[in-house]
N, CA, C and O atoms as a Tripos MOL2 file, in Angstrom:
@<TRIPOS>MOLECULE
protein
  316   315    79     0     0
PROTEIN
NO_CHARGES

@<TRIPOS>ATOM
      1 N          31.0240   17.0090   14.6370 N.3       1 MET1
      2 CA         32.6460   17.1350   15.3470 C.3       1 MET1
      3 C          32.9750   18.5030   16.3680 C.2       1 MET1
      4 O          32.3680   19.5700   16.4630 O.2       1 MET1
      5 N          34.1640   18.0080   17.0600 N.am      2 VAL2
      6 CA         35.1360   18.8320   17.9570 C.3       2 VAL2
      7 C          35.8190   19.5410   16.3750 C.2       2 VAL2
      8 O          35.9090   19.1810   15.2020 O.2       2 VAL2
      9 N          36.1770   20.6670   17.1600 N.am      3 THR3
     10 CA         37.3210   20.4130   16.1460 C.3       3 THR3
     11 C          38.2610   22.0010   16.8940 C.2       3 THR3
     12 O          37.5840   23.0090   17.0950 O.2       3 THR3
     13 N          39.9320   22.0140   17.2580 N.am      4 PRO4
     14 CA         40.0910   22.7690   17.5470 C.3       4 PRO4
     15 C          39.6530   24.3380   17.2650 C.2       4 PRO4
     16 O          39.6190   25.0780   18.2490 O.2       4 PRO4
     17 N          39.5240   24.5480   16.7650 N.am      5 GLU5
     18 CA         38.5210   26.4620   16.0160 C.3       5 GLU5
     19 C          37.3810   26.7850   17.6800 C.2       5 GLU5
     20 O          37.3940   27.8040   18.3710 O.2       5 GLU5
     21 N          36.5400   25.5420   17.8820 N.am      6 SER6
     22 CA         35.2470   25.1540   18.1960 C.3       6 SER6
     23 C          36.2140   25.3990   20.2150 C.2       6 SER6
     24 O          36.3560   26.0770   21.2330 O.2       6 SER6
     25 N          36.3640   24.8500   19.8670 N.am      7 ILE7
     26 CA         37.0850   24.4580   21.0890 C.3       7 ILE7
     27 C          37.7870   26.4050   21.7130 C.2       7 ILE7
     28 O          37.4150   27.2340   22.5430 O.2       7 ILE7
     29 N          38.7640   26.3120   20.8330 N.am      8 ARG8
     30 CA         39.5970   27.7930   20.8750 C.3       8 ARG8
     31 C          38.0730   28.9830   21.0020 C.2       8 ARG8
     32 O          38.1950   30.0060   21.6760 O.2       8 ARG8
     33 N          36.9760   28.7250   20.4120 N.am      9 ILE9
     34 CA         36.0220   30.0980   20.5860 C.3       9 ILE9
     35 C          35.6080   29.7560   21.8750 C.2       9 ILE9
     36 O          35.8800   30.6040   22.7250 O.2       9 ILE9
     37 N          34.7510   28.2750   22.4470 N.am     10 ASN10
     38 CA         34.7660   28.3420   23.3290 C.3      10 ASN10
     39 C          34.9780   28.7950   25.0100 C.2      10 ASN10
     40 O          34.2300   29.2000   25.9000 O.2      10 ASN10
     41 N          36.1230   28.5470   24.9120 N.am     11 ILE11
     42 CA         37.2790   29.0200   25.9840 C.3      11 ILE11
     43 C          37.2210   30.7570   25.7060 C.2      11 ILE11
     44 O          36.7450   31.3200   26.6920 O.2      11 ILE11
     45 N          37.4780   31.4070   24.9470 N.am     12 ALA12
     46 CA         37.2060   32.5910   24.6320 C.3      12 ALA12
     47 C          36.5220   33.6380   24.9190 C.2      12 ALA12
     48 O          36.9440   34.7460   25.2500 O.2      12 ALA12
     49 N          35.0780   33.1580   24.7440 N.am     13 GLN13
     50 CA         34.4190   33.5740   25.2330 C.3      13 GLN13
     51 C          33.8840   33.7540   26.7530 C.2      13 GLN13
     52 O          33.1720   34.6670   27.1710 O.2      13 GLN13
     53 N          34.5640   32.3260   27.6880 N.am     14 GLY14
     54 CA         34.4840   32.2600   29.4160 C.3      14 GLY14
     55 C          35.8260   32.8440   29.7230 C.2      14 GLY14
     56 O          35.9250   33.4250   30.8030 O.2      14 GLY14
     57 N          36.4370   32.8080   29.2680 N.am     15 LEU15
     58 CA         38.0280   33.1190   29.7220 C.3      15 LEU15
     59 C          38.7250   34.2610   29.1190 C.2      15 LEU15
     60 O          38.4390   34.2490   27.9220 O.2      15 LEU15
     61 N          39.6010   35.3600   29.4220 N.am     16 PRO16
     62 CA         39.6160   36.1480   29.2720 C.3      16 PRO16
     63 C          41.1330   35.9780   28.5950 C.2      16 PRO16
     64 O          41.7920   35.3770   29.4430 O.2      16 PRO16
     65 N          42.0950   36.2900   27.2540 N.am     17 ALA17
     66 CA         42.8950   35.1380   27.4270 C.3      17 ALA17
     67 C          43.3610   36.5300   26.4400 C.2      17 ALA17
     68 O          42.6390   37.2430   25.7430 O.2      17 ALA17
     69 N          45.3120   36.6220   26.7580 N.am     18 SER18
     70 CA         46.1580   37.4640   25.7870 C.3      18 SER18
     71 C          46.5800   36.8210   24.6460 C.2      18 SER18
     72 O          46.7520   37.3340   23.5400 O.2      18 SER18
     73 N          46.8280   35.0340   25.1450 N.am     19 HIS19
     74 CA         47.2550   34.2740   24.1630 C.3      19 HIS19
     75 C          46.3980   33.2170   23.9340 C.2      19 HIS19
     76 O          45.9260   33.0150   25.0530 O.2      19 HIS19
     77 N          45.8350   32.3070   23.0730 N.am     20 LEU20
     78 CA         44.7990   31.7230   23.1940 C.3      20 LEU20
     79 C          44.8670   30.2790   21.7930 C.2      20 LEU20
     80 O          44.0350   30.3020   20.8870 O.2      20 LEU20
     81 N          45.8720   29.2410   21.8550 N.am     21 SER21
     82 CA         45.8310   28.5610   21.1970 C.3      21 SER21
     83 C          45.5420   26.6850   21.0590 C.2      21 SER21
     84 O          45.7770   25.6380   21.6630 O.2      21 SER21
     85 N          45.0880   27.0420   20.2120 N.am     22 VAL22
     86 CA         44.2290   24.9120   20.2800 C.3      22 VAL22
     87 C          44.5550   24.3380   18.9180 C.2      22 VAL22
     88 O          44.4550   24.8820   17.8180 O.2      22 VAL22
     89 N          45.0310   22.9340   19.2760 N.am     23 THR23
     90 CA         46.1080   22.3650   17.9100 C.3      23 THR23
     91 C          45.0600   20.8840   18.5640 C.2      23 THR23
     92 O          44.5700   20.8760   19.6930 O.2      23 THR23
     93 N          44.9210   19.8180   17.6090 N.am     24 GLY24
     94 CA         44.4190   18.5270   16.9500 C.3      24 GLY24
     95 C          43.8560   17.9160   15.8700 C.2      24 GLY24
     96 O          42.8950   18.5320   15.4070 O.2      24 GLY24
     97 N          44.1530   16.8820   15.3110 N.am     25 ASP25
     98 CA         43.7660   16.9300   14.7400 C.3      25 ASP25
     99 C          43.0200   15.3210   14.4190 C.2      25 ASP25
    100 O          42.5370   15.0340   13.3230 O.2      25 ASP25
    101 N          43.0490   14.4170   15.5650 N.am     26 ASP26
    102 CA         42.1280   13.2630   15.4590 C.3      26 ASP26
    103 C          40.0680   13.3880   15.9330 C.2      26 ASP26
    104 O          39.1880   12.5350   16.0530 O.2      26 ASP26
    105 N          40.0920   14.5440   16.0350 N.am     27 GLY27
    106 CA         38.6380   14.6750   16.2810 C.3      27 GLY27
    107 C          38.6320   14.9000   18.3700 C.2      27 GLY27
    108 O          38.2260   15.7620   19.1500 O.2      27 GLY27
    109 N          39.0960   14.0130   18.4450 N.am     28 THR28
    110 CA         38.9400   13.4680   20.3670 C.3      28 THR28
    111 C          40.3780   14.1120   21.2070 C.2      28 THR28
    112 O          40.2970   14.4470   22.3880 O.2      28 THR28
    113 N          41.3740   14.1990   20.6000 N.am     29 HIS29
    114 CA         42.7540   14.6480   22.0210 C.3      29 HIS29
    115 C          43.1110   15.9760   21.2970 C.2      29 HIS29
    116 O          43.2540   16.0430   20.0760 O.2      29 HIS29
    117 N          43.2380   16.9810   22.1100 N.am     30 PHE30
    118 CA         43.2840   18.3200   21.3570 C.3      30 PHE30
    119 C          45.1980   18.9040   23.1230 C.2      30 PHE30
    120 O          45.7560   18.4850   24.1370 O.2      30 PHE30
    121 N          45.1780   19.7040   22.4220 N.am     31 GLU31
    122 CA         46.1030   20.6090   23.2710 C.3      31 GLU31
    123 C          45.9100   22.1710   23.4250 C.2      31 GLU31
    124 O          45.7330   22.9970   22.5300 O.2      31 GLU31
    125 N          45.9610   22.2940   24.2910 N.am     32 ALA32
    126 CA         45.6580   24.4640   24.2820 C.3      32 ALA32
    127 C          46.8070   24.8360   25.1360 C.2      32 ALA32
    128 O          47.5100   24.0680   25.7920 O.2      32 ALA32
    129 N          46.9020   26.1590   25.0350 N.am     33 VAL33
    130 CA         48.2080   26.8070   25.4460 C.3      33 VAL33
    131 C          47.5270   28.5990   25.2200 C.2      33 VAL33
    132 O          47.3570   29.3980   24.2990 O.2      33 VAL33
    133 N          47.2720   28.5070   27.0070 N.am     34 ILE34
    134 CA         46.1910   29.8800   27.1780 C.3      34 ILE34
    135 C          47.2470   30.9890   28.1930 C.2      34 ILE34
    136 O          47.9790   30.5510   29.0800 O.2      34 ILE34
    137 N          47.1670   32.0250   27.9440 N.am     35 VAL35
    138 CA         47.9690   32.9910   28.8800 C.3      35 VAL35
    139 C          46.4780   33.5720   28.9560 C.2      35 VAL35
    140 O          45.7620   33.5870   27.9540 O.2      35 VAL35
    141 N          46.0780   34.0190   30.1180 N.am     36 SER36
    142 CA         45.4130   35.1750   30.5750 C.3      36 SER36
    143 C          45.4120   35.0870   32.4500 C.2      36 SER36
    144 O          45.4740   34.1570   33.2550 O.2      36 SER36
    145 N          45.3170   36.4500   32.5510 N.am     37 GLU37
    146 CA         45.9050   37.0950   33.5720 C.3      37 GLU37
    147 C          44.5970   36.9410   34.7420 C.2      37 GLU37
    148 O          44.7490   37.6740   35.7190 O.2      37 GLU37
    149 N          43.9090   36.4670   34.7460 N.am     38 ALA38
    150 CA         43.0590   35.1020   35.5530 C.3      38 ALA38
    151 C          43.7650   34.1710   36.0510 C.2      38 ALA38
    152 O          42.9400   33.5700   36.7390 O.2      38 ALA38
    153 N          44.9530   33.5310   36.1930 N.am     39 PHE39
    154 CA         45.3980   33.2830   36.3000 C.3      39 PHE39
    155 C          46.1510   32.8430   37.4380 C.2      39 PHE39
    156 O          46.3780   31.8720   38.1600 O.2      39 PHE39
    157 N          46.4930   34.3630   37.1800 N.am     40 SER40
    158 CA         46.9920   35.0870   38.9240 C.3      40 SER40
    159 C          46.9900   34.8430   39.7960 C.2      40 SER40
    160 O          45.8620   35.0250   40.2540 O.2      40 SER40
    161 N          47.9630   34.2840   40.8380 N.am     41 GLY41
    162 CA         47.9590   33.4770   42.2250 C.3      41 GLY41
    163 C          47.1700   32.4460   42.2960 C.2      41 GLY41
    164 O          46.8300   31.9780   43.3830 O.2      41 GLY41
    165 N          46.7220   31.8930   40.9850 N.am     42 LYS42
    166 CA         45.8210   30.0430   40.9620 C.3      42 LYS42
    167 C          47.3120   29.4640   40.8290 C.2      42 LYS42
    168 O          48.3180   30.1300   40.5860 O.2      42 LYS42
    169 N          47.2200   27.7570   41.0910 N.am     43 SER43
    170 CA         47.3410   26.7310   41.2500 C.3      43 SER43
    171 C          47.0400   26.6580   39.7820 C.2      43 SER43
    172 O          46.4930   27.5230   39.0980 O.2      43 SER43
    173 N          47.7840   24.7020   39.1650 N.am     44 ARG44
    174 CA         47.1470   24.6360   38.2260 C.3      44 ARG44
    175 C          46.3300   24.2460   37.8470 C.2      44 ARG44
    176 O          45.8630   24.2650   36.7080 O.2      44 ARG44
    177 N          45.8280   23.5740   39.2650 N.am     45 VAL45
    178 CA         44.5140   22.3890   39.1530 C.3      45 VAL45
    179 C          43.1280   23.8390   38.9130 C.2      45 VAL45
    180 O          42.1360   23.8430   38.1830 O.2      45 VAL45
    181 N          43.7060   25.0080   39.9710 N.am     46 GLN46
    182 CA         42.5330   26.4330   39.5590 C.3      46 GLN46
    183 C          42.4790   26.8060   38.4540 C.2      46 GLN46
    184 O          41.3380   26.9610   38.0200 O.2      46 GLN46
    185 N          43.7100   27.1320   37.4550 N.am     47 ARG47
    186 CA         43.6680   27.2310   36.1330 C.3      47 ARG47
    187 C          42.6200   26.2240   35.5510 C.2      47 ARG47
    188 O          41.4300   26.4760   35.3610 O.2      47 ARG47
    189 N          43.2900   24.9880   35.2900 N.am     48 HIS48
    190 CA         42.4750   24.0850   34.6980 C.3      48 HIS48
    191 C          40.7270   24.0140   34.6760 C.2      48 HIS48
    192 O          39.8520   23.8570   33.8240 O.2      48 HIS48
    193 N          40.8250   24.2840   36.5020 N.am     49 GLN49
    194 CA         38.9700   24.1170   36.8240 C.3      49 GLN49
    195 C          38.9420   25.2710   35.4400 C.2      49 GLN49
    196 O          38.8010   24.6370   34.3940 O.2      49 GLN49
    197 N          39.0460   26.8560   35.1970 N.am     50 LEU50
    198 CA         38.6870   27.6220   35.3890 C.3      50 LEU50
    199 C          38.6120   27.6890   33.4650 C.2      50 LEU50
    200 O          38.0090   28.5200   32.7870 O.2      50 LEU50
    201 N          39.3360   26.6690   33.0500 N.am     51 VAL51
    202 CA         39.5780   25.7730   31.3610 C.3      51 VAL51
    203 C          37.6190   25.2830   31.2940 C.2      51 VAL51
    204 O          36.5980   25.5870   30.6770 O.2      51 VAL51
    205 N          38.2430   24.0570   32.7510 N.am     52 TYR52
    206 CA         36.8530   23.4360   31.4430 C.3      52 TYR52
    207 C          35.3650   24.2480   32.3500 C.2      52 TYR52
    208 O          34.2780   23.9380   31.8640 O.2      52 TYR52
    209 N          35.3220   25.2180   33.5790 N.am     53 LYS53
    210 CA         34.5290   25.7440   33.5330 C.3      53 LYS53
    211 C          33.8450   26.9250   31.8770 C.2      53 LYS53
    212 O          32.6320   26.9900   31.6770 O.2      53 LYS53
    213 N          34.3580   27.3140   31.3980 N.am     54 ALA54
    214 CA         34.8400   28.2340   29.9620 C.3      54 ALA54
    215 C          34.1310   27.1100   29.8080 C.2      54 ALA54
    216 O          33.0400   27.2970   30.3470 O.2      54 ALA54
    217 N          34.2360   25.4040   29.0730 N.am     55 LEU55
    218 CA         34.5050   24.9490   28.1640 C.3      55 LEU55
    219 C          32.7610   24.4700   28.8120 C.2      55 LEU55
    220 O          32.2470   23.7740   27.9360 O.2      55 LEU55
    221 N          32.0680   24.5920   29.6690 N.am     56 GLY56
    222 CA         30.9080   24.0020   30.2420 C.3      56 GLY56
    223 C          30.9520   22.4280   30.3990 C.2      56 GLY56
    224 O          31.9330   21.9560   30.9730 O.2      56 GLY56
    225 N          29.2330   20.9550   29.5890 N.am     57 ASP57
    226 CA         29.1970   20.5180   29.2350 C.3      57 ASP57
    227 C          30.2480   19.7430   28.1500 C.2      57 ASP57
    228 O          30.2680   18.5390   27.8940 O.2      57 ASP57
    229 N          30.9930   20.6620   27.6710 N.am     58 ARG58
    230 CA         31.8440   20.1360   26.1420 C.3      58 ARG58
    231 C          32.9570   19.4270   26.6010 C.2      58 ARG58
    232 O          33.4860   18.6330   25.8210 O.2      58 ARG58
    233 N          33.5900   19.6300   28.1840 N.am     59 MET59
    234 CA         34.2050   18.6530   28.7190 C.3      59 MET59
    235 C          34.1170   16.7840   28.6520 C.2      59 MET59
    236 O          34.7130   15.7490   28.3510 O.2      59 MET59
    237 N          32.6010   17.5140   29.3110 N.am     60 ARG60
    238 CA         31.7660   15.8790   29.8300 C.3      60 ARG60
    239 C          31.4700   15.0540   28.2110 C.2      60 ARG60
    240 O          32.1330   14.0590   27.9210 O.2      60 ARG60
    241 N          30.9270   15.3410   27.7220 N.am     61 ALA61
    242 CA         29.8380   15.0700   26.7530 C.3      61 ALA61
    243 C          30.9430   15.1130   25.2840 C.2      61 ALA61
    244 O          30.9320   13.9340   24.9290 O.2      61 ALA61
    245 N          31.7980   15.8330   24.3610 N.am     62 GLU62
    246 CA         32.8970   16.2490   23.3320 C.3      62 GLU62
    247 C          34.1900   15.5060   23.4120 C.2      62 GLU62
    248 O          34.6550   14.5460   22.7960 O.2      62 GLU62
    249 N          34.7690   16.5550   24.7330 N.am     63 ILE63
    250 CA         35.7840   15.9520   24.0300 C.3      63 ILE63
    251 C          36.7400   15.8230   25.3100 C.2      63 ILE63
    252 O          36.9420   16.4170   26.3690 O.2      63 ILE63
    253 N          37.2330   14.6570   24.5750 N.am     64 HIS64
    254 CA         38.0090   12.9360   24.6840 C.3      64 HIS64
    255 C          38.7820   13.5350   26.2120 C.2      64 HIS64
    256 O          38.3110   13.6190   27.3470 O.2      64 HIS64
    257 N          40.3680   13.9450   25.5860 N.am     65 ALA65
    258 CA         41.4620   14.5720   26.3150 C.3      65 ALA65
    259 C          41.6200   16.4040   25.4550 C.2      65 ALA65
    260 O          41.5720   16.7210   24.2660 O.2      65 ALA65
    261 N          41.7560   16.9950   26.3410 N.am     66 LEU66
    262 CA         42.4370   18.0520   26.5550 C.3      66 LEU66
    263 C          43.4780   18.2520   27.1860 C.2      66 LEU66
    264 O          43.3360   18.6760   28.3330 O.2      66 LEU66
    265 N          45.1490   17.9770   26.5660 N.am     67 SER67
    266 CA         45.8460   18.6620   27.0660 C.3      67 SER67
    267 C          46.4200   20.5750   27.3140 C.2      67 SER67
    268 O          46.6830   21.4450   26.4830 O.2      67 SER67
    269 N          46.4180   20.5820   28.3790 N.am     68 MET68
    270 CA         46.5370   22.7420   29.0810 C.3      68 MET68
    271 C          48.0050   23.1820   28.8820 C.2      68 MET68
    272 O          48.6700   22.2100   28.5210 O.2      68 MET68
    273 N          48.4560   23.8710   28.9490 N.am     69 LYS69
    274 CA         49.0130   24.6780   29.4810 C.3      69 LYS69
    275 C          48.5900   25.9840   29.4570 C.2      69 LYS69
    276 O          48.0720   26.4160   28.4270 O.2      69 LYS69
    277 N          48.7300   26.7120   30.4630 N.am     70 THR70
    278 CA         48.0180   28.0510   31.3900 C.3      70 THR70
    279 C          49.3480   28.3780   32.0000 C.2      70 THR70
    280 O          50.0600   27.6840   32.7270 O.2      70 THR70
    281 N          49.5590   29.8600   31.4390 N.am     71 TYR71
    282 CA         50.6610   30.4570   32.0110 C.3      71 TYR71
    283 C          49.4980   31.9750   31.8090 C.2      71 TYR71
    284 O          48.5770   32.2450   31.0380 O.2      71 TYR71
    285 N          50.1140   32.6210   32.8690 N.am     72 THR72
    286 CA         50.0420   34.4410   32.7400 C.3      72 THR72
    287 C          50.8940   34.9620   32.3870 C.2      72 THR72
    288 O          51.9770   34.3800   32.3240 O.2      72 THR72
    289 N          50.7350   36.4400   31.9660 N.am     73 PRO73
    290 CA         51.3780   37.0410   30.7580 C.3      73 PRO73
    291 C          52.3440   37.2740   31.2310 C.2      73 PRO73
    292 O          53.3260   37.5620   30.5460 O.2      73 PRO73
    293 N          52.3840   37.2120   32.9020 N.am     74 GLN74
    294 CA         54.3880   37.2620   33.0750 C.3      74 GLN74
    295 C          55.2470   35.9720   32.6450 C.2      74 GLN74
    296 O          56.3120   35.6780   32.1020 O.2      74 GLN74
    297 N          54.4630   35.5690   33.0490 N.am     75 GLU75
    298 CA         55.4050   33.8010   33.1210 C.3      75 GLU75
    299 C          55.1530   33.3920   31.4800 C.2      75 GLU75
    300 O          55.6530   32.3150   31.1550 O.2      75 GLU75
    301 N          54.3610   34.2150   30.3200 N.am     76 TRP76
    302 CA         54.2590   33.3560   29.2360 C.3      76 TRP76
    303 C          55.9850   34.8060   28.8290 C.2      76 TRP76
    304 O          57.0700   34.2370   28.9440 O.2      76 TRP76
    305 N          56.0530   35.7870   28.5820 N.am     77 GLN77
    306 CA         56.4380   36.5360   28.5520 C.3      77 GLN77
    307 C          58.2210   35.6630   28.9590 C.2      77 GLN77
    308 O          59.2100   35.8870   28.2600 O.2      77 GLN77
    309 N          58.2480   34.6560   30.2610 N.am     78 SER78
    310 CA         59.4370   34.8090   30.3430 C.3      78 SER78
    311 C          60.1880   33.4510   29.8260 C.2      78 SER78
    312 O          61.3350   33.1010   30.1050 O.2      78 SER78
    313 N          59.1400   32.7110   28.9160 N.am     79 LEU79
    314 CA         59.8590   31.5720   28.7040 C.3      79 LEU79
    315 C          60.2990   32.1170   27.0560 C.2      79 LEU79
    316 O          61.0070   31.4090   26.3400 O.2      79 LEU79
@<TRIPOS>BOND
     1     1     2 1
     2     2     3 1
     3     3     4 2
     4     3     5 am
     5     5     6 1
     6     6     7 1
     7     7     8 2
     8     7     9 am
     9     9    10 1
    10    10    11 1
    11    11    12 2
    12    11    13 am
    13    13    14 1
    14    14    15 1
    15    15    16 2
    16    15    17 am
    17    17    18 1
    18    18    19 1
    19    19    20 2
    20    19    21 am
    21    21    22 1
    22    22    23 1
    23    23    24 2
    24    23    25 am
    25    25    26 1
    26    26    27 1
    27    27    28 2
    28    27    29 am
    29    29    30 1
    30    30    31 1
    31    31    32 2
    32    31    33 am
    33    33    34 1
    34    34    35 1
    35    35    36 2
    36    35    37 am
    37    37    38 1
    38    38    39 1
    39    39    40 2
    40    39    41 am
    41    41    42 1
    42    42    43 1
    43    43    44 2
    44    43    45 am
    45    45    46 1
    46    46    47 1
    47    47    48 2
    48    47    49 am
    49    49    50 1
    50    50    51 1
    51    51    52 2
    52    51    53 am
    53    53    54 1
    54    54    55 1
    55    55    56 2
    56    55    57 am
    57    57    58 1
    58    58    59 1
    59    59    60 2
    60    59    61 am
    61    61    62 1
    62    62    63 1
    63    63    64 2
    64    63    65 am
    65    65    66 1
    66    66    67 1
    67    67    68 2
    68    67    69 am
    69    69    70 1
    70    70    71 1
    71    71    72 2
    72    71    73 am
    73    73    74 1
    74    74    75 1
    75    75    76 2
    76    75    77 am
    77    77    78 1
    78    78    79 1
    79    79    80 2
    80    79    81 am
    81    81    82 1
    82    82    83 1
    83    83    84 2
    84    83    85 am
    85    85    86 1
    86    86    87 1
    87    87    88 2
    88    87    89 am
    89    89    90 1
    90    90    91 1
    91    91    92 2
    92    91    93 am
    93    93    94 1
    94    94    95 1
    95    95    96 2
    96    95    97 am
    97    97    98 1
    98    98    99 1
    99    99   100 2
   100    99   101 am
   101   101   102 1
   102   102   103 1
   103   103   104 2
   104   103   105 am
   105   105   106 1
   106   106   107 1
   107   107   108 2
   108   107   109 am
   109   109   110 1
   110   110   111 1
   111   111   112 2
   112   111   113 am
   113   113   114 1
   114   114   115 1
   115   115   116 2
   116   115   117 am
   117   117   118 1
   118   118   119 1
   119   119   120 2
   120   119   121 am
   121   121   122 1
   122   122   123 1
   123   123   124 2
   124   123   125 am
   125   125   126 1
   126   126   127 1
   127   127   128 2
   128   127   129 am
   129   129   130 1
   130   130   131 1
   131   131   132 2
   132   131   133 am
   133   133   134 1
   134   134   135 1
   135   135   136 2
   136   135   137 am
   137   137   138 1
   138   138   139 1
   139   139   140 2
   140   139   141 am
   141   141   142 1
   142   142   143 1
   143   143   144 2
   144   143   145 am
   145   145   146 1
   146   146   147 1
   147   147   148 2
   148   147   149 am
   149   149   150 1
   150   150   151 1
   151   151   152 2
   152   151   153 am
   153   153   154 1
   154   154   155 1
   155   155   156 2
   156   155   157 am
   157   157   158 1
   158   158   159 1
   159   159   160 2
   160   159   161 am
   161   161   162 1
   162   162   163 1
   163   163   164 2
   164   163   165 am
   165   165   166 1
   166   166   167 1
   167   167   168 2
   168   167   169 am
   169   169   170 1
   170   170   171 1
   171   171   172 2
   172   171   173 am
   173   173   174 1
   174   174   175 1
   175   175   176 2
   176   175   177 am
   177   177   178 1
   178   178   179 1
   179   179   180 2
   180   179   181 am
   181   181   182 1
   182   182   183 1
   183   183   184 2
   184   183   185 am
   185   185   186 1
   186   186   187 1
   187   187   188 2
   188   187   189 am
   189   189   190 1
   190   190   191 1
   191   191   192 2
   192   191   193 am
   193   193   194 1
   194   194   195 1
   195   195   196 2
   196   195   197 am
   197   197   198 1
   198   198   199 1
   199   199   200 2
   200   199   201 am
   201   201   202 1
   202   202   203 1
   203   203   204 2
   204   203   205 am
   205   205   206 1
   206   206   207 1
   207   207   208 2
   208   207   209 am
   209   209   210 1
   210   210   211 1
   211   211   212 2
   212   211   213 am
   213   213   214 1
   214   214   215 1
   215   215   216 2
   216   215   217 am
   217   217   218 1
   218   218   219 1
   219   219   220 2
   220   219   221 am
   221   221   222 1
   222   222   223 1
   223   223   224 2
   224   223   225 am
   225   225   226 1
   226   226   227 1
   227   227   228 2
   228   227   229 am
   229   229   230 1
   230   230   231 1
   231   231   232 2
   232   231   233 am
   233   233   234 1
   234   234   235 1
   235   235   236 2
   236   235   237 am
   237   237   238 1
   238   238   239 1
   239   239   240 2
   240   239   241 am
   241   241   242 1
   242   242   243 1
   243   243   244 2
   244   243   245 am
   245   245   246 1
   246   246   247 1
   247   247   248 2
   248   247   249 am
   249   249   250 1
   250   250   251 1
   251   251   252 2
   252   251   253 am
   253   253   254 1
   254   254   255 1
   255   255   256 2
   256   255   257 am
   257   257   258 1
   258   258   259 1
   259   259   260 2
   260   259   261 am
   261   261   262 1
   262   262   263 1
   263   263   264 2
   264   263   265 am
   265   265   266 1
   266   266   267 1
   267   267   268 2
   268   267   269 am
   269   269   270 1
   270   270   271 1
   271   271   272 2
   272   271   273 am
   273   273   274 1
   274   274   275 1
   275   275   276 2
   276   275   277 am
   277   277   278 1
   278   278   279 1
   279   279   280 2
   280   279   281 am
   281   281   282 1
   282   282   283 1
   283   283   284 2
   284   283   285 am
   285   285   286 1
   286   286   287 1
   287   287   288 2
   288   287   289 am
   289   289   290 1
   290   290   291 1
   291   291   292 2
   292   291   293 am
   293   293   294 1
   294   294   295 1
   295   295   296 2
   296   295   297 am
   297   297   298 1
   298   298   299 1
   299   299   300 2
   300   299   301 am
   301   301   302 1
   302   302   303 1
   303   303   304 2
   304   303   305 am
   305   305   306 1
   306   306   307 1
   307   307   308 2
   308   307   309 am
   309   309   310 1
   310   310   311 1
   311   311   312 2
   312   311   313 am
   313   313   314 1
   314   314   315 1
   315   315   316 2
@<TRIPOS>SUBSTRUCTURE
     1 MET1         2 RESIDUE 1 A MET
     2 VAL2         6 RESIDUE 1 A VAL
     3 THR3        10 RESIDUE 1 A THR
     4 PRO4        14 RESIDUE 1 A PRO
     5 GLU5        18 RESIDUE 1 A GLU
     6 SER6        22 RESIDUE 1 A SER
     7 ILE7        26 RESIDUE 1 A ILE
     8 ARG8        30 RESIDUE 1 A ARG
     9 ILE9        34 RESIDUE 1 A ILE
    10 ASN10       38 RESIDUE 1 A ASN
    11 ILE11       42 RESIDUE 1 A ILE
    12 ALA12       46 RESIDUE 1 A ALA
    13 GLN13       50 RESIDUE 1 A GLN
    14 GLY14       54 RESIDUE 1 A GLY
    15 LEU15       58 RESIDUE 1 A LEU
    16 PRO16       62 RESIDUE 1 A PRO
    17 ALA17       66 RESIDUE 1 A ALA
    18 SER18       70 RESIDUE 1 A SER
    19 HIS19       74 RESIDUE 1 A HIS
    20 LEU20       78 RESIDUE 1 A LEU
    21 SER21       82 RESIDUE 1 A SER
    22 VAL22       86 RESIDUE 1 A VAL
    23 THR23       90 RESIDUE 1 A THR
    24 GLY24       94 RESIDUE 1 A GLY
    25 ASP25       98 RESIDUE 1 A ASP
    26 ASP26      102 RESIDUE 1 A ASP
    27 GLY27      106 RESIDUE 1 A GLY
    28 THR28      110 RESIDUE 1 A THR
    29 HIS29      114 RESIDUE 1 A HIS
    30 PHE30      118 RESIDUE 1 A PHE
    31 GLU31      122 RESIDUE 1 A GLU
    32 ALA32      126 RESIDUE 1 A ALA
    33 VAL33      130 RESIDUE 1 A VAL
    34 ILE34      134 RESIDUE 1 A ILE
    35 VAL35      138 RESIDUE 1 A VAL
    36 SER36      142 RESIDUE 1 A SER
    37 GLU37      146 RESIDUE 1 A GLU
    38 ALA38      150 RESIDUE 1 A ALA
    39 PHE39      154 RESIDUE 1 A PHE
    40 SER40      158 RESIDUE 1 A SER
    41 GLY41      162 RESIDUE 1 A GLY
    42 LYS42      166 RESIDUE 1 A LYS
    43 SER43      170 RESIDUE 1 A SER
    44 ARG44      174 RESIDUE 1 A ARG
    45 VAL45      178 RESIDUE 1 A VAL
    46 GLN46      182 RESIDUE 1 A GLN
    47 ARG47      186 RESIDUE 1 A ARG
    48 HIS48      190 RESIDUE 1 A HIS
    49 GLN49      194 RESIDUE 1 A GLN
    50 LEU50      198 RESIDUE 1 A LEU
    51 VAL51      202 RESIDUE 1 A VAL
    52 TYR52      206 RESIDUE 1 A TYR
    53 LYS53      210 RESIDUE 1 A LYS
    54 ALA54      214 RESIDUE 1 A ALA
    55 LEU55      218 RESIDUE 1 A LEU
    56 GLY56      222 RESIDUE 1 A GLY
    57 ASP57      226 RESIDUE 1 A ASP
    58 ARG58      230 RESIDUE 1 A ARG
    59 MET59      234 RESIDUE 1 A MET
    60 ARG60      238 RESIDUE 1 A ARG
    61 ALA61      242 RESIDUE 1 A ALA
    62 GLU62      246 RESIDUE 1 A GLU
    63 ILE63      250 RESIDUE 1 A ILE
    64 HIS64      254 RESIDUE 1 A HIS
    65 ALA65      258 RESIDUE 1 A ALA
    66 LEU66      262 RESIDUE 1 A LEU
    67 SER67      266 RESIDUE 1 A SER
    68 MET68      270 RESIDUE 1 A MET
    69 LYS69      274 RESIDUE 1 A LYS
    70 THR70      278 RESIDUE 1 A THR
    71 TYR71      282 RESIDUE 1 A TYR
    72 THR72      286 RESIDUE 1 A THR
    73 PRO73      290 RESIDUE 1 A PRO
    74 GLN74      294 RESIDUE 1 A GLN
    75 GLU75      298 RESIDUE 1 A GLU
    76 TRP76      302 RESIDUE 1 A TRP
    77 GLN77      306 RESIDUE 1 A GLN
    78 SER78      310 RESIDUE 1 A SER
    79 LEU79      314 RESIDUE 1 A LEU
């Protein structure tokens, strides 16, 4: 079964993040908040693509839905 922690670990291994949290309690729908310098200068679509790349085949095979909020460290500080 997919857990928020397993998703968090996969994202952290593939994408450097200064803040990363993943929630979800039904095993198929998850929400992630990711703060990474890698998002600087990237569009929202490009940011999501970086996260999908970090998750690899899990996005196609195991994770039904992942809602993401992606921020640069500067954006995160201004919230």
